[in-house]
C-alpha positions as CSV (number, residue, x, y, z in Angstrom):
1,M,99.7,82.3,99.9
2,P,99.6,86.1,100.9
3,E,97.5,87.5,103.4
4,I,95.6,90.9,103.2
5,T,94.4,92.3,105.9
6,Y,91.7,95.1,105.9
7,D,89.0,96.5,107.8
8,G,89.7,94.2,110.6
9,E,89.5,91.3,108.6
10,T,92.3,89.0,107.1
11,I,92.0,87.2,103.8
12,E,94.2,84.9,101.5
13,C,94.8,84.9,97.9
14,A,96.7,83.6,95.5
15,D,100.2,85.1,94.7
16,G,99.8,87.8,92.1
17,A,96.5,88.2,92.7
18,N,94.6,91.7,91.6
19,L,94.0,93.4,95.0
20,R,90.3,95.1,94.2
21,S,89.1,91.7,92.8
22,V,90.2,89.9,95.9
23,L,88.3,92.3,97.9
24,L,85.2,92.7,96.3
25,D,85.3,88.8,95.8
26,N,85.5,88.8,99.7
27,G,82.4,91.0,100.6
28,L,85.0,93.7,101.1
29,S,85.3,97.2,99.3
30,P,88.0,99.5,98.4
31,H,85.4,102.1,97.5
32,T,83.5,104.3,99.9
33,G,80.1,105.8,99.6
34,I,78.8,106.1,96.2
35,T,81.9,105.0,94.3
36,K,81.1,101.7,95.5
37,R,78.2,101.7,92.5
38,I,80.0,104.5,90.6
39,N,83.3,103.6,89.2
40,C,85.6,102.7,86.6
41,G,85.4,98.9,87.2
42,G,89.3,98.5,87.2
43,N,90.6,100.2,84.9
44,A,92.6,103.0,86.8
45,T,90.8,105.7,85.4
46,C,88.9,107.3,88.5
47,G,91.4,106.4,91.3
48,T,88.5,105.9,93.8
49,C,90.1,102.4,94.8
50,A,93.0,103.8,95.9
51,V,94.5,102.3,99.4
52,R,97.0,103.1,101.7
53,I,99.6,100.2,102.1
54,T,100.5,100.9,105.8
55,E,102.3,97.1,106.0
56,G,103.9,95.2,103.0
57,P,105.7,96.5,100.1
58,V,104.8,99.7,98.3
59,R,106.2,99.6,94.9
60,A,107.1,102.1,92.3
61,D,105.0,101.5,89.5
62,E,102.9,102.6,86.9
63,Q,100.6,104.1,88.7
64,A,102.5,106.7,89.7
65,T,101.2,109.1,86.9
66,R,97.9,108.3,88.1
67,L,98.4,108.9,91.3
68,S,100.4,112.2,90.9
69,I,97.2,114.1,90.7
70,A,95.3,112.7,93.9
71,T,94.7,115.0,97.0
72,H,96.3,112.2,99.2
73,D,99.0,113.3,101.5
74,D,100.7,110.4,101.3
75,K,100.9,109.4,97.7
76,E,104.3,107.4,98.6
77,E,102.2,104.8,100.3
78,V,98.8,105.3,98.5
79,R,98.2,102.6,95.7
80,L,95.1,101.7,93.2
81,A,93.8,98.7,94.5
82,C,92.8,97.7,90.8
83,Q,96.2,97.6,89.7
84,Y,98.4,96.4,92.8
85,A,99.0,93.0,92.6
86,V,99.5,90.9,95.8
87,T,103.1,88.9,96.0
88,E,103.4,89.3,100.0
89,D,101.3,90.3,103.1
90,I,100.1,93.3,103.2
91,V,97.9,95.6,105.4
92,I,95.8,98.2,103.8
93,E,93.2,101.1,105.0
94,Q,91.1,104.0,103.2
95,P,93.7,106.9,102.5
């Protein structure tokens, strides 16, 4: 089972689990501030669940288009948690 390390906590999840769902189900959130309440609900339209992957696979995928308009300096390492399937251990942080 892959492990996710985020905000000082490590949690296990099923292989292929949705990163955003796993975080929220474990009392963690990829969202900050008001976006914890106001977001697209995991539909990949708002970008508020973006996380930086500091260790583990950063796959090129369909998120490239949505992230191309993001303001993050390190877009290569940033992925939307709502679109990321966890298949290996990862360490993430807020971008």
